[in-house]
Structure formats: structure tokens, C-alpha cells
Phi, psi and omega in degrees: 000142179287157179286321194209143172237126172262132179244125185231114169286142182224126176217115179051053182235035182303328183277345185239345188295329181295324182298314181290322180294322177299321181293327179283318181289354174279354176301136185279051178242158173284163181300332182283349185266342180208166180218160177233125177247118177248127181250109177283119187266058178058053181298150178261352176258202183264030178305314183297320178296318178299316181296319180297321179294316180294324182299326181296340182265349186226104182293344180265018180249130177245132178246123175249150180232128176264131186289340173221156183289118180238006176070178190299326183300313180294321179298315180293320178300318179296321179295317179300321184298328186248000184301139179250359181277154176295325177236152178245139172231143177256149178214140174274153190287349179250010180251187175218160176256163176244111190302317184300317180293321180293317178299317178301317180294319180295321177297318182295313184285341176295336179267319187267338183058037179295152178286325182223140177230121179270141166232164178287167177214160174252143178229146185257111176197123351287200185304133177067017177240102187263137178231156179247133175257126180238145172290161179306145185304325184290348179263357185300129177052043178235165175239127182240151167293148183307311184293327177297316179294311186295323183278342185244332189233342186299135173231149182287349180269146175059040177252033181292153182296338184281359183263016181217162161259142181236132176294127187298314182291336174293314179298319181289324181292317180286330177055040174272113186263150171291141172294136185256155174067023174221159171281170180053042182285344188260351188298322179266335179301314185300309184291327177294321178292316178303320184292337181268349184290151174271304180239134176240128184249149179234130181235154175284150173110144180276128179243359187206146176235116183264113184274144177292133180220112182295342181257013183299158181307317185295346181255001181279137183225036172287162177305320179295316180295319178299319179297316181290332175294318176297318179299321177298318178297321179297318179297319179294316180295322177296317179294319178301322179290325180297325187257014185299328181279321185273328182223077187299318180293313179300319178303314181295318181296315183292318179295321177296318179298313181299314183286308190283314185280320186265314185269298185301319180296336180276319189249009176293148189303314184294335177279320180295333179290353177277348183257162175288154179299324179298319181292321180292321178296322177293327179302320179299321181291329179282320183291325174076157183293324184296313180291322180297318179295322180295324181290332184295338181291345177269167180278131182228161173281178188297317181296316181297320176300315180296315183296320183281324187265326186242075184305310185297316182293319179298318179294324179294324176294314183290335178302323178266326186291322184298307179294324179296318179294323179297316178297318180299319180293322178295321178296317180299318180298319179295319180296318180295325180295329178286000000 
């Protein structure tokens, strides 16, 4: 059995995919010890051609192609299904890995057989400004029970799937799948997987570098993306409610993340005034009556209640509020320049 499988979703990344693959192929293992699975998600550029050329140089690289765009969730699910490594790692197509940190993590889990292993990572924000994220000092090189970690250390920030190694048979046994064909597919997947783990390990060392990308999913604000952001919040709030009895602190953190970061941040009045009235009207068609009705069961402030329950009245307010807010922001900018 191979030590490690890297799974990379790829969509229109012809210009960046070689960089991440080079960082992975720099691992000091033989081809028989690890593999790389890249899933082309129906790219519209020449990503697939680039991948095919690179594949000819690396016998441990598998390229899959999806006939229609199904987003990162479907790509990762396909990779999990065919992975041959003892552990799985995820990587985004515009980032890079740090070989020393990954090797350190693999050495650690070879002894403990942990289900999940965390390593530190570096993130770029803004452009060319690198920072390091570290777990709390008391967790360094330790192994915790899942509930001990979740109730004492879990934070809704930096819980992306690429910051861990996952035991392959653990992922398959739990069968927690990424939601497919939507953005923000990983926000609830990560915490659900953490909650099912038996042992979670923490190691010193950076294993991943997250590059700044102005076009990243988290920065998209089309009506469809806004709707899927709300849907992600709804999934988190539902999961938080499911675990309220067994993990009260985690439940509160997850519900707050779902409501405040994903839902409220999307539909609060001051944020909606940044969009055109046409875009907000389109948002209603994407969010749909079913999701809007599901959100109403939670506690909301007055504006959120109005926005969710009284579509026509909310739109009439925004019809005037959006252009007025736009004018106000332009005046503020002019004043600041002076």
C-alpha cells in the first residue's frame, strides 16, 4: 500500500497547476510510495492538456476528467473513492505543499495511527505577505481524543480540508461525502469528519502554503454564489443543532459560524446595498423557497426576518437603498481623498 495520496481538484488552472505538482513531486519518496490524483472539473482552458503532458513524466499521477462542472466536492469524492494511499491529503490547484512538514506528519502517524493529523500552514494575505498559522502550544506533538479537541480547541477559522492528513480507511468507513455542485462544500465536511475521528494528532512544522487568490470561492459574490453561501450556513446550523446535547461548545461555535459568517454576512442590509438591485432579485431565485423557509426556523434580527419572509417588501426597500448607499460610498471616498 502507498503511504500517501494527494487529491487535487482542477478547474481552469493551466497557469498554476504545474507549480503545485512540482511541490508534491519534490517529496523524497519513490513513485511506488505515493500518488497524485488530479480531477479536471470540465475546464474551459487547456488545463487538461497541461495535465496530460505532466502525467507522461510521472507514472504515479492519475488524471480524471469530469464531463460537466461539478465543483470541488465531486472532484474530492472521486479521488477518495480510488485512492491507494494509507493517508489522503487534499491540495488546491493554486497552492503548494511543504515537503518537510508533510514528511514530519507521515512519520508521526506511522507510530500513532491517528485518524487525522494536523500540521501548521502559511497563508498569503495580502499578496506577497506571508503569515504562519500555528495550533496552540499545548497541542504541539500531542494526540487528542476527537471530543477533547473539538470542545477545547476547535475554531471555525482555518478548518479547510487541506490542512490535515486523513487516514483513508477512516474516511471511507465514516462515508462523509463532500456536498457536490456547490461552492463552500467543505465548511461542514471538515467539522463532521473531525467529530467522527477517534484520535487527532498535532505535529510541529508547516506542511502547506495557501496562496492569495482574488478569484477564490470565498470572494465570489454572484447571485448563485451568494445563495450557496447561505446554503453552507444552513448546513452548519443544522449540524450544530444535531450535536447540541453531546458537544455543547462545538454546537454553539458551529451554529455561530453558520449564522454569522455565512448567512447574516450575506443578507445583512449594509452588505446587500453593495450589489445591484438586479443581482439581489436574482439571488432570491437561486436561494429558493425551500432554503428560505428552512432558515426562518432559526432566530433572526428584524431585517433578516423581513428579508426572508417578506420578499416583495424587502426588495422595495433595496430598490431605493442600493443606489443611495452607492452614492454615499462615493461621497465618502471623495472626502477621504481630500
